[in-house]
C-alpha positions as CSV (number, residue, x, y, z in Angstrom):
1,M,123.2,104.7,88.3
2,R,119.5,104.8,89.3
3,R,118.6,106.9,92.3
4,L,115.9,105.0,94.2
5,L,112.9,105.8,96.3
6,V,112.0,102.5,98.1
7,T,108.5,102.5,99.7
8,G,108.1,100.0,102.6
9,G,111.8,99.7,102.9
10,A,111.6,98.9,106.6
11,G,109.4,95.9,105.9
12,F,110.4,92.4,105.0
13,I,111.0,92.4,101.3
14,G,111.8,96.1,101.2
15,V,114.7,95.9,103.7
16,N,116.1,92.8,102.0
17,F,116.0,94.8,98.7
18,V,117.8,97.7,100.3
19,Y,120.7,95.5,101.4
20,Y,120.8,93.7,98.1
21,W,121.0,97.0,96.2
22,L,123.8,98.4,98.4
23,Q,125.8,95.2,97.9
24,R,125.2,95.0,94.2
25,Y,125.8,98.7,93.5
26,P,128.5,100.2,95.8
27,D,127.7,103.7,94.5
28,G,124.0,103.3,94.8
29,R,121.8,105.9,96.7
30,I,118.5,105.0,98.3
31,V,115.7,107.0,100.0
32,V,113.5,104.8,102.1
33,L,109.9,105.9,102.8
34,D,108.1,103.9,105.4
35,S,105.2,104.7,107.9
36,L,106.6,102.1,110.4
37,T,103.4,100.1,110.9
38,Y,103.4,97.1,113.2
39,A,105.1,94.9,110.5
40,A,108.0,97.3,109.9
41,N,111.1,97.8,112.0
42,K,113.5,100.8,111.4
43,A,116.2,98.9,113.4
44,S,116.3,96.4,110.4
45,L,117.9,99.3,108.5
46,D,120.6,100.2,111.0
47,A,123.5,98.7,109.0
48,A,122.2,100.3,105.8
49,L,121.8,103.7,107.4
50,S,125.4,103.5,108.8
51,T,126.7,103.4,105.2
52,G,125.7,107.0,104.6
53,R,124.1,105.9,101.3
54,V,120.6,105.5,102.6
55,D,118.2,108.2,103.9
56,F,115.2,107.2,105.9
57,V,111.9,109.2,105.9
58,E,109.0,108.2,108.1
59,G,105.9,109.0,106.2
60,D,102.7,107.7,104.6
61,I,102.6,106.8,100.9
62,R,99.1,108.3,100.8
63,N,100.8,111.7,101.2
64,Q,101.3,112.8,97.6
65,D,103.0,116.1,98.6
66,L,105.6,114.2,100.6
67,A,106.3,111.8,97.7
68,E,106.7,114.7,95.3
69,D,109.1,116.5,97.7
70,L,111.3,113.4,98.0
71,L,111.4,112.7,94.3
72,Q,112.4,116.4,93.6
73,R,114.7,117.0,96.6
74,F,116.8,113.9,96.2
75,E,116.6,114.0,92.4
76,L,115.2,110.4,92.3
77,D,114.5,108.7,89.0
78,T,113.2,105.3,90.2
79,L,110.5,104.3,92.6
80,V,110.3,100.7,93.8
81,H,107.0,100.3,95.5
82,F,106.9,97.6,98.2
83,A,104.7,99.3,100.7
84,A,101.5,97.4,101.3
85,E,99.2,95.7,103.8
86,S,99.8,92.1,103.0
87,H,98.4,89.7,105.6
88,V,95.4,87.9,104.3
89,D,93.9,87.1,107.7
90,R,94.0,90.8,108.7
91,S,92.3,91.7,105.4
92,I,89.4,89.5,106.2
93,T,88.8,91.1,109.6
94,G,89.7,94.6,108.6
95,P,89.7,95.3,104.9
96,D,89.6,99.1,105.1
97,A,93.3,99.4,105.8
98,F,94.1,97.4,102.7
99,L,92.1,99.6,100.5
100,D,93.6,102.8,102.0
101,T,97.2,101.6,101.7
102,N,97.2,99.4,98.7
103,V,94.9,101.3,96.5
104,T,94.8,104.9,97.7
105,G,98.5,104.8,98.6
106,T,99.6,103.4,95.3
107,H,97.5,106.0,93.5
108,A,99.0,108.9,95.5
109,L,102.5,107.6,94.5
110,L,101.5,107.4,90.8
111,K,100.2,110.9,90.9
112,A,103.4,112.1,92.5
113,A,105.5,110.3,89.9
114,R,103.5,111.8,87.1
115,S,103.6,115.3,88.5
116,V,107.4,115.2,88.9
117,W,108.7,113.0,86.1
118,L,106.3,114.0,83.5
119,D,106.5,117.8,84.2
120,P,106.5,119.4,80.8
121,Q,108.9,122.1,82.0
122,N,111.4,119.7,83.5
123,P,110.7,116.1,82.5
124,T,112.7,113.1,83.8
125,D,112.9,111.0,80.6
126,D,114.8,108.0,82.1
127,H,112.5,107.2,85.0
128,R,110.8,104.0,86.3
129,F,107.9,103.2,88.6
130,H,108.3,99.6,89.6
131,H,105.3,98.0,91.3
132,I,105.6,94.9,93.5
133,S,102.5,92.7,93.3
134,T,101.5,89.2,94.1
135,D,100.4,85.9,92.5
136,E,97.3,86.1,94.7
137,V,95.7,88.5,92.2
138,F,95.2,85.5,89.9
139,G,93.0,83.6,92.3
140,S,93.3,79.9,93.0
141,L,94.5,76.9,91.0
142,S,93.4,73.3,91.2
143,T,96.0,70.6,91.6
144,T,96.1,70.0,87.9
145,D,95.9,73.5,86.5
146,P,99.0,75.0,84.8
147,A,100.9,77.7,86.7
148,F,100.0,81.4,86.5
149,T,101.5,83.3,83.6
150,E,101.5,87.0,83.0
151,C,98.4,86.5,80.8
152,S,96.4,84.7,83.5
153,Q,93.0,86.2,84.2
154,Y,92.7,88.2,87.4
155,A,90.4,86.6,90.0
156,P,91.2,87.8,93.5
157,N,89.5,86.0,96.3
158,S,90.4,88.1,99.4
159,P,90.2,91.8,100.3
160,Y,94.0,91.7,100.3
161,S,94.3,90.3,96.8
162,A,91.5,92.4,95.5
163,S,93.3,95.6,96.7
164,K,96.5,94.4,95.1
165,A,94.7,93.7,91.8
166,A,93.2,97.2,91.9
167,S,96.7,98.7,92.4
168,D,98.1,96.7,89.5
169,H,95.4,98.1,87.2
170,L,96.1,101.7,88.4
171,V,99.8,101.2,87.5
172,R,98.9,99.9,84.1
173,A,96.5,102.8,83.5
174,Y,99.1,105.4,84.3
175,H,101.4,104.0,81.7
176,H,98.8,103.7,79.0
177,T,97.0,107.0,79.7
178,Y,99.8,109.3,80.7
179,G,103.0,107.6,79.5
180,L,104.5,106.9,82.9
181,K,107.3,104.4,82.5
182,V,106.2,101.5,84.7
183,T,106.9,97.8,85.2
184,T,105.1,95.4,87.5
185,S,106.3,92.1,89.1
186,N,103.9,89.4,90.5
187,C,105.8,87.3,93.0
188,S,105.1,84.0,94.7
189,N,105.4,83.5,98.5
190,N,108.6,85.0,99.9
191,Y,110.6,83.8,102.9
192,G,113.9,84.8,104.5
193,P,115.5,87.1,107.0
194,F,113.6,90.0,108.5
195,H,110.3,88.3,107.9
196,F,107.6,89.5,110.3
197,P,106.5,86.5,112.4
198,E,102.9,86.3,111.4
199,K,103.4,84.7,108.1
200,L,103.7,80.9,107.9
201,I,107.4,80.2,107.9
202,P,108.6,82.8,110.4
203,L,105.5,82.2,112.6
204,C,106.4,78.5,112.8
205,I,110.1,79.2,113.4
206,T,109.4,81.5,116.3
207,N,106.7,79.3,117.7
208,I,109.1,76.4,117.8
209,L,111.7,78.4,119.6
210,Q,109.0,79.4,122.2
211,G,107.5,75.9,122.5
212,K,104.2,77.1,121.0
213,T,101.9,75.1,118.7
214,L,102.3,75.1,114.9
215,P,98.8,75.8,113.5
216,I,98.0,74.3,110.1
217,Y,94.8,75.4,108.4
218,G,92.3,72.7,107.3
219,D,93.9,69.6,105.9
220,G,97.3,71.2,105.3
221,K,97.2,70.6,101.6
222,N,97.1,74.2,100.4
223,V,100.0,74.6,98.0
224,R,102.3,77.6,97.6
225,D,105.4,78.4,95.4
226,W,108.1,79.5,97.8
227,L,110.7,82.0,96.8
228,F,113.8,83.0,98.8
229,V,113.7,86.8,99.2
230,A,117.2,87.3,97.8
231,D,116.1,85.7,94.5
232,H,113.1,88.0,94.4
233,C,115.4,91.0,94.8
234,A,117.6,89.7,92.0
235,G,114.6,89.4,89.8
236,I,113.5,93.0,90.5
237,D,117.0,94.2,89.7
238,L,116.8,92.5,86.3
239,I,113.5,94.1,85.6
240,L,114.8,97.6,86.5
241,R,117.9,97.1,84.3
242,N,116.5,95.3,81.3
243,G,112.7,95.0,81.7
244,K,110.5,96.4,79.0
245,V,108.5,99.4,80.0
246,G,104.8,98.7,80.4
247,E,105.4,94.9,80.9
248,T,104.6,92.6,83.8
249,Y,106.9,89.8,84.9
250,N,106.3,86.9,87.2
251,I,109.0,86.1,89.8
252,G,108.9,82.7,91.4
253,C,111.0,79.7,92.1
254,E,108.9,76.8,90.6
255,N,109.1,75.4,94.1
256,E,105.6,74.1,95.1
257,W,105.0,72.7,98.6
258,D,101.8,72.0,100.5
259,N,101.7,73.5,104.0
260,L,101.9,70.2,105.9
261,A,104.9,69.0,103.9
262,L,106.6,72.4,104.3
263,I,106.1,72.4,108.1
264,N,107.4,68.9,108.4
265,L,110.6,69.9,106.4
266,L,110.9,73.0,108.5
267,C,110.7,71.0,111.7
268,E,113.3,68.6,110.4
269,T,115.5,71.5,109.6
270,V,115.2,73.1,113.0
271,D,115.7,69.7,114.8
272,G,118.8,69.0,112.8
273,M,120.3,72.4,113.5
274,F,119.7,72.0,117.3
275,A,121.2,68.5,117.2
276,A,124.3,69.9,115.5
277,N,124.5,72.9,117.8
278,P,123.6,71.8,121.4
279,E,124.2,75.3,122.7
280,W,120.9,76.4,121.0
281,S,119.0,74.3,123.6
282,E,120.4,76.5,126.4
283,C,119.4,79.7,124.5
284,Y,115.9,78.4,123.7
285,S,115.0,76.4,126.8
286,D,111.2,76.5,126.0
287,S,111.7,74.7,122.7
288,P,110.8,71.0,122.4
289,M,114.4,70.2,121.3
290,A,115.7,71.5,124.6
291,K,113.5,68.8,126.2
292,G,114.7,66.0,123.9
293,C,111.6,66.1,121.7
294,S,111.0,66.9,118.1
295,S,109.4,70.1,117.0
296,K,106.9,68.1,115.0
297,E,105.1,67.4,118.3
298,L,103.9,71.0,118.2
299,I,101.8,70.6,114.9
300,R,98.1,71.2,115.4
301,F,95.4,71.3,112.7
302,V,93.0,74.3,113.1
303,K,89.8,75.4,111.3
304,D,90.4,76.5,107.8
305,R,90.6,80.2,106.9
306,A,87.7,81.8,105.1
307,G,88.3,82.0,101.3
308,H,91.6,80.0,101.6
309,D,92.9,79.6,98.0
310,R,93.9,76.0,97.4
311,R,97.0,76.5,95.2
312,Y,99.3,79.2,93.8
313,A,102.1,78.5,91.3
314,I,104.1,80.8,89.2
315,D,105.3,80.2,85.6
316,I,108.7,82.1,85.2
317,T,109.2,81.3,81.5
318,K,109.0,85.0,80.5
319,I,111.5,86.5,82.9
320,R,113.8,83.6,82.4
321,R,113.7,83.9,78.6
322,E,113.7,87.7,78.3
323,L,115.9,88.7,81.2
324,G,117.9,85.6,82.1
325,Y,116.4,85.1,85.5
326,T,117.3,81.9,87.4
327,P,116.6,81.4,91.1
328,G,119.8,80.7,92.9
329,V,118.8,79.4,96.3
330,S,117.2,75.9,96.8
331,F,114.4,75.5,99.3
332,R,116.4,73.5,101.7
333,E,119.3,76.0,101.6
334,G,116.9,78.9,102.0
335,L,115.1,77.3,105.0
336,E,118.5,76.7,106.7
337,K,119.5,80.4,106.1
338,T,116.2,81.6,107.4
339,V,116.2,79.4,110.5
340,L,119.8,80.4,111.3
341,W,118.9,84.1,111.0
342,F,116.0,83.8,113.4
343,L,118.2,81.8,115.8
344,Q,120.9,84.5,115.7
345,N,118.5,87.5,116.0
346,P,116.0,86.8,118.9
347,A,115.9,90.4,120.0
348,W,114.6,91.5,116.6
349,W,111.7,89.1,116.4
350,M,110.9,89.2,120.2
351,D,110.6,93.0,120.0
352,L,108.2,92.7,117.1
353,L,106.1,90.1,118.8
354,H,105.9,92.3,121.9
355,R,104.7,95.2,119.9
356,R,102.2,93.1,118.0
357,D,100.7,91.8,121.2
358,G,100.2,95.3,122.6
359,G,103.5,96.1,124.3
360,P,105.3,99.5,123.8
361,G,107.4,99.8,120.7
């Protein structure tokens, strides 16, 4: 049984992975390292911490000494690296934080892993550094281009994607130069529970519930491949168990939607859930559904974002063929699960919005 250090484990994908791992491996042990930035929430881990199988450490991934201490003290043999600044809009207005966390932070973790696991006096032969990356490192596709494969050329177009591309190259270099046992996964757009409400799907869900507008960049025809977060976690598990050291694997869902079509489907999903559960209108009195309207009335087109990539799409042939990966959650089912989670957890997302907007944590 692997003993894991999960960086960014109080963030969206990280916390979902923690719960996935605890359920999948009843004897599993995890140490979570998270600096609790605005997009993280330690309360998300309350149920995990109550199991006694998870230890939480608040700290910065740029602190190499801390990472080395955790790897040694808890005798950890696997590092699953989620921690990252990831919001493209924020990277455009403030790129420095993305370089600090995504490049310098990843390098500090690699140095820590090398120091501990490749120590000539006491090496950890069966170790793994798994790096979570993104399809955005490959740049933008036209409507007719084939989907990104693991061999696609890197062509990042935002400070965020450039910082992730740099971290990918560092991980590769530490394998080929020093022999560190690494794997990397490049995922498509995730959605699901615990998603910070600044990304498209959770933003629109929480805006609907508050009766706020649903902003759509440009003509709304930018396309993304949407992946339910639990399927992403299952893909990472397969890579940790059976992935070839030094290899990169794409994790996606072959589920392309343009933004306008996605928002329309999301509105229809929310409207349908309110129609089937009238009590929600009492809980969310500011929503259009409580006033007998459709949430589609909130849709507004806004000026396009700078450097907005037109289309991303992930080819999952390699991970399907080599590791038997198959996404298990359809988009409609995933949206329903996600909307229901936000409906049932208003305190969670309202607290994060309050902190984001300058209120006390």
